[in-house]
RODO-2510 file (C-alpha; in nm, 4 decimals, decimal comma):
residues 364
     n   res          X          Y          Z
     1     x     0,4367    -0,0816    -3,6691
     2     x     0,1897    -0,3683    -3,6304
     3     x    -0,0445    -0,3520    -3,3357
     4     x    -0,2338    -0,6522    -3,2115
     5     x    -0,5548    -0,4931    -3,1057
     6     x    -0,6950    -0,4307    -2,8273
     7     x     1,5923     1,7051    -2,8886
     8     x     2,4690     2,8127    -2,8862
     9     x     2,6366     2,8478    -2,6393
    10     x     2,6342     3,2108    -2,7301
    11     x     2,9308     3,2698    -2,9616
    12     x     3,1226     3,5501    -2,7935
    13     x     3,3222     3,7622    -3,0313
    14     x     3,5931     3,9585    -2,8616
    15     x     3,6377     4,2627    -3,0686
    16     x     3,9545     4,4534    -3,0056
    17     x     3,9392     4,8195    -3,1049
    18     x     4,1963     5,0830    -3,1140
    19     x     4,2134     5,2985    -2,8029
    20     x     3,9163     5,5340    -2,7862
    21     x     3,7619     5,7488    -2,5299
    22     x     3,4267     5,5823    -2,6092
    23     x     3,2962     5,2862    -2,4158
    24     x     3,1821     4,9736    -2,6031
    25     x     2,8064     4,9257    -2,5811
    26     x     2,6806     4,6511    -2,3535
    27     x     2,5359     4,3596    -2,5354
    28     x     2,3026     4,1214    -2,3523
    29     x     2,4161     3,7575    -2,3822
    30     x     2,2105     3,5064    -2,5749
    31     x     2,0392     3,2546    -2,3386
    32     x     1,9425     2,9144    -2,4605
    33     x     1,6474     2,7626    -2,2797
    34     x     1,6724     2,3955    -2,1677
    35     x     1,4911     2,1524    -2,3972
    36     x     1,2847     1,8495    -2,3152
    37     x     1,4722     1,5301    -2,2399
    38     x     1,3116     1,3527    -2,5417
    39     x     1,0357     1,4228    -2,7906
    40     x     0,8566     1,1110    -2,9336
    41     x     0,5690     1,0315    -3,1661
    42     x     0,2813     0,8041    -3,0924
    43     x     0,0534     0,5851    -3,3178
    44     x    -0,3141     0,6518    -3,3542
    45     x    -0,5631     0,3932    -3,4541
    46     x    -0,9335     0,3365    -3,4681
    47     x    -1,1615     0,0311    -3,4788
    48     x    -1,5354     0,1070    -3,4898
    49     x    -1,5881     0,3731    -3,2278
    50     x    -1,2819     0,2721    -3,0286
    51     x    -0,9844     0,5032    -3,0654
    52     x    -0,6468     0,4024    -2,9334
    53     x    -0,3051     0,5676    -2,8985
    54     x    -0,0076     0,3394    -2,8846
    55     x     0,3610     0,3950    -2,7985
    56     x     0,6286     0,1783    -2,9677
    57     x     0,8550    -0,0219    -2,7481
    58     x     1,1325    -0,1479    -2,9613
    59     x     1,3442    -0,3328    -2,7079
    60     x     1,3001    -0,5111    -2,3826
    61     x     1,6372    -0,6129    -2,2273
    62     x     1,8359    -0,7377    -2,5256
    63     x     1,5290    -0,8499    -2,7202
    64     x     1,3891    -0,6364    -3,0126
    65     x     1,0169    -0,5956    -2,9884
    66     x     0,9403    -0,3892    -3,3017
    67     x     0,6074    -0,5712    -3,3612
    68     x     0,4557    -0,4489    -3,0406
    69     x     0,2658    -0,1275    -2,9669
    70     x     0,1602    -0,0691    -2,6117
    71     x    -0,1572     0,1271    -2,5194
    72     x    -0,0403     0,4681    -2,3970
    73     x    -0,2409     0,4965    -2,0810
    74     x    -0,2748     0,7976    -1,8399
    75     x    -0,5184     0,5947    -1,6369
    76     x    -0,2898     0,3320    -1,5106
    77     x     0,0653     0,2990    -1,3805
    78     x     0,3446     0,0795    -1,5119
    79     x     0,4509    -0,1177    -1,8144
    80     x     0,2910    -0,4627    -1,8648
    81     x     0,3902    -0,6746    -2,1580
    82     x     0,3368    -1,0279    -2,2727
    83     x     0,6365    -1,2602    -2,2291
    84     x     0,5710    -1,4334    -2,5613
    85     x     0,8556    -1,3595    -2,7949
    86     x     1,0539    -1,1936    -2,5292
    87     x     1,1753    -1,4942    -2,3223
    88     x     1,2068    -1,8584    -2,4397
    89     x     0,8756    -2,0282    -2,4941
    90     x     0,9977    -2,3212    -2,2648
    91     x     0,9882    -2,0925    -1,9740
    92     x     0,6182    -2,0069    -2,0135
    93     x     0,3405    -2,2320    -1,8970
    94     x    -0,0405    -2,1633    -1,8541
    95     x     0,0180    -2,1455    -1,4714
    96     x     0,3351    -1,9328    -1,4637
    97     x     0,6962    -1,8883    -1,5465
    98     x     0,9585    -2,1694    -1,4930
    99     x     1,1804    -2,0004    -1,2340
   100     x     1,4142    -2,1701    -0,9859
   101     x     1,4913    -1,9732    -0,6844
   102     x     1,4130    -1,6053    -0,6290
   103     x     1,4731    -1,4933    -0,9893
   104     x     1,6139    -1,5833    -1,3205
   105     x     1,8124    -1,3651    -1,5738
   106     x     1,7275    -1,4204    -1,9511
   107     x     1,7726    -1,1926    -2,2499
   108     x     1,8842    -0,9063    -2,0223
   109     x     1,5626    -0,9365    -1,8167
   110     x     1,5517    -1,0335    -1,4517
   111     x     1,2268    -1,2202    -1,3752
   112     x     1,1560    -1,2421    -1,0045
   113     x     0,9332    -1,4988    -0,8268
   114     x     0,7055    -1,2157    -0,7110
   115     x     0,3659    -1,2794    -0,8814
   116     x     0,0721    -1,0402    -0,9300
   117     x    -0,2435    -1,0093    -1,1272
   118     x    -0,3257    -0,6735    -1,3082
   119     x    -0,6889    -0,5871    -1,3760
   120     x    -0,8062    -0,3633    -1,6631
   121     x    -1,1532    -0,2725    -1,7956
   122     x    -1,4714    -0,0939    -1,6900
   123     x    -1,7306    -0,1945    -1,4266
   124     x    -1,6430    -0,5614    -1,4456
   125     x    -1,2599    -0,5404    -1,4565
   126     x    -1,2906    -0,8042    -1,7210
   127     x    -0,9316    -0,8153    -1,8460
   128     x    -0,6844    -0,9822    -1,6058
   129     x    -0,3101    -1,0295    -1,6673
   130     x    -0,1185    -1,2875    -1,4672
   131     x     0,2462    -1,2602    -1,4358
   132     x     0,5623    -1,1563    -1,2440
   133     x     0,7549    -0,8514    -1,1407
   134     x     1,0649    -0,8250    -1,3766
   135     x     1,3526    -0,5790    -1,4392
   136     x     1,4967    -0,4592    -1,7626
   137     x     1,6142    -0,1677    -1,9750
   138     x     1,3425    -0,0604    -2,2126
   139     x     1,3835     0,1282    -2,5375
   140     x     1,0797     0,3514    -2,5924
   141     x     1,0042     0,4567    -2,9456
   142     x     1,1336     0,3175    -3,2677
   143     x     1,3143     0,4271    -3,5903
   144     x     1,1286     0,7458    -3,5822
   145     x     1,3014     0,8444    -3,2528
   146     x     1,3652     0,6551    -2,9359
   147     x     1,5213     0,6758    -2,5941
   148     x     1,6262     0,4057    -2,3501
   149     x     1,5388     0,3831    -1,9825
   150     x     1,7767     0,2753    -1,7083
   151     x     1,6926    -0,0772    -1,5685
   152     x     1,3324    -0,0361    -1,4434
   153     x     1,0626    -0,2568    -1,2928
   154     x     0,8049    -0,3868    -1,5420
   155     x     0,5226    -0,6430    -1,5265
   156     x     0,5811    -0,9480    -1,7462
   157     x     0,2659    -1,1608    -1,7965
   158     x     0,2301    -1,5141    -1,9158
   159     x    -0,1448    -1,5099    -1,9648
   160     x    -0,4304    -1,2590    -2,0265
   161     x    -0,7880    -1,3665    -1,9813
   162     x    -1,1391    -1,2203    -2,0336
   163     x    -1,2817    -1,3329    -1,7040
   164     x    -1,6435    -1,2825    -1,8209
   165     x    -1,5987    -1,5388    -2,0964
   166     x    -1,3088    -1,7412    -1,9640
   167     x    -1,1264    -1,6824    -2,2929
   168     x    -0,7576    -1,6519    -2,3019
   169     x    -0,6654    -1,3610    -2,5227
   170     x    -0,3900    -1,3494    -2,7966
   171     x    -0,0418    -1,2737    -2,6899
   172     x     0,0390    -0,9076    -2,6689
   173     x    -0,3287    -0,8058    -2,7177
   174     x    -0,3338    -0,6346    -2,3788
   175     x     0,0091    -0,4776    -2,3491
   176     x    -0,0083    -0,1412    -2,1639
   177     x     0,2333     0,1540    -2,1097
   178     x     0,0837     0,3059    -1,7989
   179     x     0,2135     0,6599    -1,7348
   180     x    -0,0037     0,7581    -1,4382
   181     x     0,1421     0,8872    -1,1144
   182     x     0,2128     0,6799    -0,8002
   183     x     0,2618     0,3100    -0,8270
   184     x     0,0655     0,0096    -0,9539
   185     x    -0,1837    -0,0874    -0,6821
   186     x    -0,1312    -0,4561    -0,7268
   187     x     0,2483    -0,4513    -0,8106
   188     x     0,3671    -0,1599    -0,5975
   189     x     0,7285    -0,1896    -0,7142
   190     x     0,6217    -0,0654    -1,0460
   191     x     0,5798     0,2981    -1,1570
   192     x     0,5453     0,4837    -1,4839
   193     x     0,8401     0,3954    -1,7138
   194     x     0,8674     0,7762    -1,7828
   195     x     0,9407     0,8418    -1,4221
   196     x     1,2779     0,6581    -1,4095
   197     x     1,4897     0,8641    -1,6448
   198     x     1,7949     1,0422    -1,5056
   199     x     1,7373     1,3964    -1,6088
   200     x     1,9552     1,7142    -1,5958
   201     x     1,9043     1,9357    -1,2958
   202     x     1,7042     2,1927    -1,4856
   203     x     1,4575     1,9332    -1,6147
   204     x     1,1671     1,8088    -1,3990
   205     x     1,0569     1,4480    -1,4145
   206     x     0,7318     1,4151    -1,6029
   207     x     0,5773     1,4417    -1,9479
   208     x     0,3593     1,6620    -2,1633
   209     x     0,1103     1,5187    -2,4050
   210     x     0,0213     1,7436    -2,7047
   211     x    -0,3262     1,7265    -2,8500
   212     x    -0,3924     1,4055    -3,0498
   213     x    -0,4613     1,4430    -3,4196
   214     x    -0,8134     1,3532    -3,4871
   215     x    -0,7538     1,3040    -3,8634
   216     x    -0,4857     1,0444    -3,7948
   217     x    -0,7131     0,7903    -3,6296
   218     x    -0,7370     0,5197    -3,8984
   219     x    -0,7707     0,1469    -3,9245
   220     x    -0,3991     0,1232    -3,9801
   221     x    -0,1962     0,2642    -3,6915
   222     x    -0,0774     0,6117    -3,8096
   223     x     0,2461     0,7677    -3,6640
   224     x     0,1975     1,1186    -3,5403
   225     x     0,5175     1,3059    -3,4577
   226     x     0,5887     1,5213    -3,1641
   227     x     0,3107     1,4119    -2,9388
   228     x     0,5071     1,3164    -2,6260
   229     x     0,7511     1,5437    -2,4565
   230     x     0,9602     1,3545    -2,1796
   231     x     1,1017     1,5767    -1,9101
   232     x     0,9470     1,9070    -1,8296
   233     x     1,1144     2,2446    -1,8768
   234     x     1,0555     2,5605    -1,6719
   235     x     0,8572     2,6914    -1,9689
   236     x     0,6334     2,3734    -1,9547
   237     x     0,5621     2,4400    -1,5910
   238     x     0,5499     2,8105    -1,5627
   239     x     0,4867     2,9805    -1,8961
   240     x     0,2652     2,7436    -2,0986
   241     x    -0,0650     2,8254    -1,9414
   242     x    -0,1354     2,4820    -1,8016
   243     x    -0,3669     2,4917    -1,5031
   244     x    -0,2179     2,2846    -1,2302
   245     x    -0,3941     2,0408    -1,0015
   246     x    -0,2220     1,8972    -0,6977
   247     x    -0,2690     1,5377    -0,6521
   248     x    -0,3875     1,3320    -0,3400
   249     x    -0,1721     1,0726    -0,1791
   250     x    -0,3036     0,7222    -0,1212
   251     x    -0,1101     0,4687     0,0997
   252     x    -0,2026     0,1976    -0,1429
   253     x    -0,1157     0,3405    -0,4913
   254     x     0,0704     0,6629    -0,4098
   255     x    -0,0454     0,9739    -0,5783
   256     x    -0,3766     0,9409    -0,7551
   257     x    -0,4637     1,1067    -1,0948
   258     x    -0,8065     1,2007    -0,9895
   259     x    -0,9142     1,5657    -1,0093
   260     x    -1,2059     1,7213    -0,8096
   261     x    -1,4579     1,8621    -1,0485
   262     x    -1,8119     1,9534    -1,1190
   263     x    -1,9712     1,7966    -1,4199
   264     x    -2,2790     1,9609    -1,5766
   265     x    -2,5357     1,8149    -1,8104
   266     x    -2,9064     1,8459    -1,8683
   267     x    -2,9272     2,1036    -1,5898
   268     x    -2,7629     1,8824    -1,3297
   269     x    -2,4387     1,9804    -1,1455
   270     x    -2,2724     1,6647    -1,0347
   271     x    -1,9753     1,6993    -0,8005
   272     x    -1,7026     1,4351    -0,8198
   273     x    -1,3644     1,3480    -0,9316
   274     x    -1,2417     1,3008    -1,2882
   275     x    -0,9863     1,0624    -1,4343
   276     x    -0,8573     1,1765    -1,7710
   277     x    -0,7846     0,8499    -1,9319
   278     x    -0,6237     0,7892    -2,2744
   279     x    -0,6811     0,4186    -2,2120
   280     x    -1,0519     0,4563    -2,2242
   281     x    -1,1082     0,4109    -2,6046
   282     x    -1,4579     0,5325    -2,6700
   283     x    -1,7021     0,6293    -2,3951
   284     x    -1,6882     0,8880    -2,1159
   285     x    -1,8499     0,7554    -1,7975
   286     x    -2,0106     1,0162    -1,5693
   287     x    -2,0795     0,8825    -1,2173
   288     x    -2,4003     1,0397    -1,0657
   289     x    -2,5408     0,9076    -0,7466
   290     x    -2,8733     1,0695    -0,8420
   291     x    -2,8957     0,8650    -1,1629
   292     x    -3,2244     0,6836    -1,1905
   293     x    -3,0817     0,3936    -1,3816
   294     x    -2,7651     0,1832    -1,3414
   295     x    -2,6334     0,2904    -1,6774
   296     x    -2,7752     0,4988    -1,9567
   297     x    -2,6312     0,6722    -2,2721
   298     x    -2,6644     1,0507    -2,3081
   299     x    -2,8414     1,1181    -2,6333
   300     x    -2,6550     1,2855    -2,9210
   301     x    -2,6313     1,6649    -2,9029
   302     x    -2,6179     1,6812    -2,5274
   303     x    -2,3902     1,9533    -2,3982
   304     x    -2,1612     1,8423    -2,1179
   305     x    -1,9214     2,0738    -1,9266
   306     x    -1,6757     2,0392    -1,6519
   307     x    -1,5120     2,2799    -1,4038
   308     x    -1,2267     2,1731    -1,1857
   309     x    -1,1557     2,3002    -0,8379
   310     x    -0,8412     2,4759    -0,9846
   311     x    -1,0434     2,6614    -1,2464
   312     x    -0,9873     2,4474    -1,5675
   313     x    -1,3106     2,4248    -1,7764
   314     x    -1,4046     2,2252    -2,0856
   315     x    -1,7259     2,1772    -2,2706
   316     x    -1,8253     1,9319    -2,5488
   317     x    -2,1328     1,7988    -2,7330
   318     x    -2,2073     1,4328    -2,7468
   319     x    -2,2284     1,2653    -3,0858
   320     x    -2,3224     0,9283    -3,2377
   321     x    -1,9501     0,8241    -3,2953
   322     x    -1,7461     1,0938    -3,1031
   323     x    -1,7796     1,2033    -2,7472
   324     x    -2,0044     0,9184    -2,6560
   325     x    -2,1126     0,9527    -2,2972
   326     x    -2,2673     0,7183    -2,0412
   327     x    -2,4183     0,8093    -1,7054
   328     x    -2,3826     0,5480    -1,4279
   329     x    -2,4924     0,5267    -1,0698
   330     x    -2,1932     0,4472    -0,8547
   331     x    -2,3928     0,1903    -0,6617
   332     x    -2,3916    -0,0142    -0,9849
   333     x    -2,0341     0,0679    -1,0979
   334     x    -1,8646     0,0545    -0,7553
   335     x    -1,6515     0,3448    -0,8763
   336     x    -1,7046     0,7055    -0,7690
   337     x    -1,4742     0,8471    -1,0431
   338     x    -1,6022     1,0048    -1,3692
   339     x    -1,3731     0,8801    -1,6435
   340     x    -1,3140     1,1020    -1,9496
   341     x    -1,2165     0,9017    -2,2567
   342     x    -0,9504     0,9554    -2,5157
   343     x    -1,1702     1,2051    -2,6972
   344     x    -1,0762     1,4624    -2,4319
   345     x    -0,7130     1,4574    -2,5548
   346     x    -0,8091     1,5584    -2,8980
   347     x    -0,9092     1,9052    -2,7802
   348     x    -0,6769     1,9461    -2,4821
   349     x    -0,3182     1,9142    -2,3667
   350     x    -0,2128     1,7210    -2,0647
   351     x     0,0866     1,7444    -1,8444
   352     x     0,2005     1,5189    -1,5439
   353     x     0,4639     1,6439    -1,3080
   354     x     0,6002     1,3476    -1,1244
   355     x     0,8303     1,5474    -0,9015
   356     x     0,5778     1,7817    -0,7702
   357     x     0,2764     1,5488    -0,7862
   358     x     0,0475     1,7470    -1,0006
   359     x    -0,1480     1,7305    -1,3369
   360     x    -0,1739     2,0171    -1,5777
   361     x    -0,4638     2,0690    -1,8114
   362     x    -0,4794     2,3157    -2,1061
   363     x    -0,7592     2,3980    -2,3566
   364     x    -0,6676     2,4321    -2,7276
***
């Protein structure tokens, strides 16, 4: 996969014996536990200190998209993908799509006239995608294993810009597969693509993310099997030792992925909320209103620990390439959330229950 940067009945033997005064022993039936709806691999890649995890999307509508890997992002909600190569180039202009009326159908994709702008990035929200609400079936995964959604809402963009420099970025350089809870704050019809599957009654809507493989982060995207479990079993929810955190509802974006926690470093205990974000590629950002500077890096060998309000705890030591950590004052960042980067997911498992609106965290 090329990335542009940025699944007995118990067999019952009826034995007929000759008449006897003895009773047959009672044998407990074999019970087969329900399995996850799907199990997929992801691609891991590194560029400098930036680590990324991508998910293959091999078809949008009727169009094969085998060249595209989308950032697997627990910190945002909804699938956004560049229209280039998916719809005819004649329909795409620098100012929008050529649409007559309320919508147009092309290549199995319905593109509506409803426009939006999605923003990604840090303090500055420097990356902006301009596009429209669309609907299509999406095949998630590739030849290593895949599953197809029903027709779902997605964000199809025609332009992506770094607003700091005014530079228009390359096509498909900012494709995102947002799996967070709730809905997209700027395109509220759009939710996580993993939330739309029609599941058996004994499977709960959601996903489990196994620990990422630190040795598979390489310059060439490396496929790691069995990282993503779609659909949650009773064992996932009740017997796997995840510590569950109920989510808070927002009238703007639905249920939020933020978890109340205390962050400790250098003798300071900082109360706040944490977003555990696979889409942050390098640096954990601790928000501390008592910080004396707008933004400063914690030196290597600093011990950082967290404790959530539900009892999950985790500790790491900062390094020069791994577990990079920055402390910001929220008066500078305009964001009260502490954001843990992709490095967290190398040491911990993550579960998101869409049905019951909760996140599970587990040490390994």
